[in-house]
GUVEXVEX-6382 format. One line per 8 residues: number of its first residue (from 0); for each residue x, y, z of C-alpha. Coordinates in nm, 3 decimals, padded with zeros to 5 digits. Example, Ala and Ser with C-alpha at 12.3 -4.5 7.8 and 13.67 -1.06 7.14 Angstrom:
BEGIN
0> 01.230,-00.450,00.780 ~ 01.367,-00.106,00.714
***
This chain:
BEGIN
0> 04.805,02.567,02.858 ~ 04.655,02.554,02.511 ~ 04.435,02.267,02.415 ~ 04.559,02.017,02.158 ~ 04.426,02.112,01.790 ~ 04.127,01.865,01.702 ~ 04.205,01.614,01.443 ~ 04.027,01.544,01.125
8> 03.873,01.230,01.302 ~ 03.722,01.439,01.589 ~ 03.547,01.662,01.328 ~ 03.346,01.371,01.171 ~ 02.970,01.468,01.172 ~ 03.013,01.834,01.243 ~ 02.718,02.040,01.126 ~ 02.500,01.730,01.157
16> 02.205,01.740,01.377 ~ 02.040,01.393,01.459 ~ 01.731,01.364,01.639 ~ 01.615,01.040,01.812 ~ 01.254,00.958,01.885 ~ 01.277,00.800,02.232 ~ 00.929,00.609,02.145 ~ 01.014,00.483,01.804
24> 01.050,00.123,01.748 ~ 00.939,00.027,02.087 ~ 00.806,-00.304,01.962 ~ 01.129,-00.406,01.771 ~ 01.455,-00.545,01.953 ~ 01.716,-00.325,01.788 ~ 02.072,-00.230,01.915 ~ 02.104,00.122,02.034
32> 02.258,00.345,01.794 ~ 02.450,00.564,02.059 ~ 02.777,00.379,02.026 ~ 02.767,00.397,01.657 ~ 02.709,00.768,01.649 ~ 02.977,00.835,01.904 ~ 03.249,00.626,01.693 ~ 03.148,00.743,01.350
40> 02.995,01.095,01.381 ~ 03.181,01.226,01.715 ~ 03.110,01.599,01.627 ~ 02.748,01.548,01.542 ~ 02.476,01.707,01.772 ~ 02.271,01.396,01.910 ~ 01.924,01.505,02.052 ~ 01.686,01.264,02.216
48> 01.330,01.403,02.179 ~ 01.108,01.361,02.477 ~ 00.743,01.284,02.484 ~ 00.649,01.627,02.596 ~ 00.869,01.789,02.313 ~ 00.782,01.864,01.968 ~ 01.016,01.780,01.674 ~ 00.952,02.117,01.491
56> 01.061,02.315,01.816 ~ 01.355,02.121,01.855 ~ 01.472,02.157,01.510 ~ 01.387,02.550,01.499 ~ 01.609,02.585,01.818 ~ 01.890,02.423,01.654 ~ 01.850,02.627,01.342 ~ 01.846,02.954,01.530
64> 02.165,02.883,01.690 ~ 02.485,03.065,01.631 ~ 02.619,02.762,01.425 ~ 02.287,02.609,01.271 ~ 02.319,02.256,01.135 ~ 02.397,02.191,00.782 ~ 02.246,01.824,00.781 ~ 01.914,01.739,00.954
72> 01.921,01.380,01.054 ~ 01.665,01.149,01.225 ~ 01.662,00.798,01.388 ~ 01.317,00.679,01.396 ~ 01.018,00.528,01.197 ~ 00.816,00.656,00.895 ~ 00.637,00.907,01.091 ~ 00.960,01.069,01.245
80> 01.133,01.066,00.917 ~ 00.834,01.215,00.729 ~ 00.821,01.502,00.981 ~ 01.193,01.547,00.967 ~ 01.188,01.560,00.575 ~ 00.913,01.835,00.611 ~ 01.142,02.036,00.804 ~ 01.446,01.963,00.582
88> 01.241,02.104,00.296 ~ 01.158,02.410,00.505 ~ 01.511,02.481,00.585 ~ 01.659,02.375,00.269 ~ 01.896,02.105,00.429 ~ 01.978,01.741,00.326 ~ 01.819,01.467,00.508 ~ 02.007,01.199,00.692
96> 01.742,00.947,00.747 ~ 01.809,00.613,00.972 ~ 01.599,00.328,01.048 ~ 01.491,00.320,01.404 ~ 01.114,00.261,01.413 ~ 00.859,-00.029,01.403 ~ 00.814,00.042,01.034 ~ 01.100,00.178,00.805
104> 00.932,00.183,00.470 ~ 01.083,00.504,00.345 ~ 01.464,00.412,00.410 ~ 01.405,00.066,00.304 ~ 01.265,00.171,-00.044 ~ 01.603,00.377,-00.069 ~ 01.832,00.081,-00.004 ~ 01.898,00.203,00.369
112> 01.858,-00.095,00.590 ~ 02.096,00.015,00.881 ~ 02.226,00.316,01.072 ~ 02.580,00.210,00.928 ~ 02.448,00.226,00.574 ~ 02.315,00.574,00.616 ~ 02.629,00.696,00.745 ~ 02.838,00.545,00.464
120> 02.619,00.734,00.227 ~ 02.681,01.050,00.423 ~ 03.043,01.006,00.435 ~ 03.058,00.935,00.057 ~ 02.838,01.245,-00.010 ~ 02.605,01.009,-00.210 ~ 02.252,01.177,-00.243 ~ 01.932,01.177,-00.443
128> 01.657,01.410,-00.505 ~ 01.344,01.233,-00.382 ~ 00.995,01.330,-00.477 ~ 00.713,01.360,-00.242 ~ 00.346,01.447,-00.204 ~ 00.184,01.722,-00.016 ~ -00.131,01.631,00.162 ~ -00.362,01.935,00.256
136> -00.659,01.817,00.469 ~ -00.928,02.103,00.431 ~ -00.763,02.437,00.435 ~ -00.472,02.347,00.671 ~ -00.116,02.373,00.602 ~ 00.018,02.095,00.378 ~ 00.205,01.776,00.515 ~ 00.488,01.627,00.354
144> 00.437,01.253,00.258 ~ 00.703,01.004,00.195 ~ 00.516,00.701,00.113 ~ 00.130,00.709,00.120 ~ -00.198,00.871,00.216 ~ -00.492,00.659,00.309 ~ -00.860,00.700,00.395 ~ -01.112,00.423,00.486
152> -01.048,00.085,00.613 ~ -00.674,00.112,00.718 ~ -00.707,00.452,00.915 ~ -01.010,00.288,01.080 ~ -00.786,00.009,01.160 ~ -00.499,00.212,01.306 ~ -00.768,00.407,01.502 ~ -00.882,00.079,01.672
160> -00.516,-00.025,01.744 ~ -00.435,00.293,01.912 ~ -00.730,00.233,02.135 ~ -00.591,-00.087,02.248 ~ -00.218,00.000,02.315 ~ -00.242,-00.142,02.654 ~ -00.282,-00.471,02.511 ~ 00.058,-00.500,02.337
168> 00.119,-00.492,01.966 ~ 00.017,-00.837,01.879 ~ -00.279,-00.891,02.103 ~ -00.401,-00.534,02.041 ~ -00.361,-00.580,01.674 ~ -00.568,-00.909,01.680 ~ -00.848,-00.736,01.886 ~ -00.826,-00.421,01.678
176> -00.866,-00.635,01.341 ~ -01.164,-00.790,01.477 ~ -01.341,-00.487,01.590 ~ -01.271,-00.323,01.289 ~ -01.409,-00.621,01.081 ~ -01.724,-00.597,01.305 ~ -01.765,-00.222,01.259 ~ -01.648,-00.184,00.877
184> -01.885,00.042,00.673 ~ -01.788,00.195,00.351 ~ -01.728,00.552,00.329 ~ -01.842,00.825,00.064 ~ -01.567,00.999,-00.141 ~ -01.657,01.278,-00.391 ~ -01.422,01.324,-00.709 ~ -01.454,01.536,-00.976
192> -01.803,01.584,-00.891 ~ -01.876,01.224,-00.879 ~ -01.967,01.044,-00.566 ~ -01.858,00.651,-00.483 ~ -01.879,00.443,-00.197 ~ -01.568,00.288,-00.106 ~ -01.362,00.085,00.137 ~ -01.037,00.254,00.102
200> -00.847,00.482,-00.097 ~ -00.451,00.465,-00.112 ~ -00.277,00.728,-00.258 ~ 00.118,00.622,-00.317 ~ 00.408,00.867,-00.383 ~ 00.528,00.737,-00.733 ~ 00.429,00.431,-00.926 ~ 00.373,00.131,-00.722
208> 00.318,-00.252,-00.744 ~ 00.009,-00.292,-01.001 ~ -00.121,-00.605,-00.793 ~ -00.153,-00.444,-00.446 ~ -00.432,-00.256,-00.309 ~ -00.251,-00.121,00.014 ~ 00.048,00.032,-00.116 ~ 00.228,00.122,00.216
216> 00.606,00.148,00.071 ~ 00.704,00.363,-00.221 ~ 00.881,00.185,-00.507 ~ 01.102,00.476,-00.641 ~ 01.298,00.789,-00.529 ~ 01.252,01.040,-00.814 ~ 00.891,01.052,-00.903 ~ 00.638,01.336,-01.021
224> 00.326,01.125,-00.999 ~ 00.086,00.974,-00.740 ~ -00.048,00.609,-00.774 ~ -00.393,00.573,-00.651 ~ -00.590,00.270,-00.566 ~ -00.968,00.304,-00.501 ~ -01.126,-00.009,-00.350 ~ -01.511,00.044,-00.452
232> -01.757,-00.097,-00.189 ~ -01.882,-00.398,-00.398 ~ -01.766,-00.664,-00.203 ~ -01.804,-00.795,00.161 ~ -01.657,-00.674,00.484 ~ -01.394,-00.932,00.487 ~ -01.264,-00.834,00.146 ~ -01.254,-00.474,00.279
240> -00.965,-00.600,00.534 ~ -00.831,-00.862,00.305 ~ -00.756,-00.550,00.078 ~ -00.487,-00.449,00.343 ~ -00.273,-00.730,00.280 ~ 00.075,-00.576,00.258 ~ 00.292,-00.863,00.165 ~ 00.295,-01.050,-00.165
248> 00.265,-01.391,00.013 ~ -00.035,-01.280,00.223 ~ -00.201,-01.120,-00.093 ~ -00.133,-01.452,-00.292 ~ -00.302,-01.678,-00.019 ~ -00.602,-01.442,-00.003 ~ -00.635,-01.463,-00.399 ~ -00.617,-01.839,-00.364
256> -00.896,-01.858,-00.125 ~ -01.099,-01.604,-00.316 ~ -01.091,-01.332,-00.029 ~ -00.882,-01.067,-00.188 ~ -01.080,-00.812,-00.385 ~ -01.166,-00.850,-00.746 ~ -00.969,-00.659,-00.998 ~ -01.289,-00.521,-01.116
264> -01.356,-00.353,-00.769 ~ -01.023,-00.157,-00.766 ~ -00.985,00.147,-00.957 ~ -00.617,00.233,-01.046 ~ -00.506,00.592,-01.125 ~ -00.192,00.771,-01.222 ~ -00.218,01.137,-01.164 ~ -00.026,01.448,-01.063
272> -00.292,01.568,-00.819 ~ -00.608,01.426,-00.654 ~ -00.899,01.588,-00.464 ~ -01.130,01.414,-00.263 ~ -01.429,01.492,-00.044 ~ -01.451,01.214,00.221 ~ -01.755,01.149,00.418 ~ -01.762,00.872,00.691
280> -02.053,00.698,00.788 ~ -02.223,00.825,01.107 ~ -02.054,00.699,01.416 ~ -01.735,00.644,01.224 ~ -01.407,00.840,01.277 ~ -01.325,01.126,01.039 ~ -00.962,01.026,00.990 ~ -00.691,00.955,00.737
288> -00.332,00.825,00.773 ~ -00.017,00.956,00.612 ~ 00.294,00.753,00.666 ~ 00.149,00.562,00.947 ~ 00.039,00.890,01.123 ~ -00.315,00.915,01.225 ~ -00.481,01.236,01.163 ~ -00.834,01.329,01.316
296> -01.065,01.558,01.160 ~ -01.395,01.703,01.263 ~ -01.694,01.487,01.243 ~ -01.886,01.474,00.926 ~ -01.601,01.464,00.684 ~ -01.346,01.673,00.523 ~ -01.151,01.746,00.210 ~ -00.822,01.600,00.127
304> -00.610,01.721,-00.171 ~ -00.289,01.577,-00.258 ~ -00.026,01.692,-00.484 ~ 00.304,01.537,-00.634 ~ 00.622,01.750,-00.567 ~ 00.920,01.612,-00.781 ~ 01.289,01.673,-00.634 ~ 01.141,01.785,-00.309
312> 01.413,01.691,-00.080 ~ 01.785,01.591,-00.091 ~ 01.835,01.227,00.098 ~ 02.175,01.060,00.158 ~ 02.145,00.723,-00.003 ~ 02.398,00.440,-00.102 ~ 02.547,00.496,-00.422 ~ 02.425,00.275,-00.696
320> 02.641,-00.040,-00.752 ~ 02.888,-00.027,-01.043 ~ 02.782,-00.225,-01.362
***
């Protein structure tokens, strides 16, 4: 008996691989997208990545199959989306990015606030070529960065938080902040042969809000520059963490009580590439953060090179509203 031919409805999502990060967004109450995938993309290949699996291996296996995916999708936070964007560049595939993490800075900047909005863009074939940064620590292979690279106070805070995961997000964050404030010390950077003592450096993909130090979320899709904020260590330890105020309201309150870093202490650069030598104080971690992912380096410091790459990856985004 011959099976009934598939209908166009059954073929929706054919050629799409969607990888779900099982650990992403564990601190956020969010509806499971499984039913949405089944209803709207019934022919898509949905793959939940386990803790003992690597995203790169999962995608490589899919690309080696007889019918490799034509679209690479990811449901997760900034770290997962960033890693999938790197693979989308490698395999020359468009990226279907969906918010599923604790932080979703990249997709929010592109106007994607739900799985349904991302699928709408895919079905409409609405895309944009997005600029990225490549971060190369020492002589390692470059990493694709969608939002920001940072050294200094923020990576140390993230490192403290990770050590206290068992306490939960809120309590762990409070304890980590107190510990980071107690241990905070400037680090030394070397740029263009000049040394400087700084609390932090943020390297944002594309031009960002001029009033912020911690530029965690990109502001534009198509870009070919890096927006750099260097917080020179001419203020107190309290100012070093106050500079990490990510919201405008928080920054406004800190400015009002004179805790936010002075404008004279913040150096702002708009460049196409940046080459830094990073030297933490003895006893402090040799780390940096890219899109929320903590990277450990050998003790004693490292070299960090960042370069802007325009039109690096094609991403499905909502079509601009008609005028």
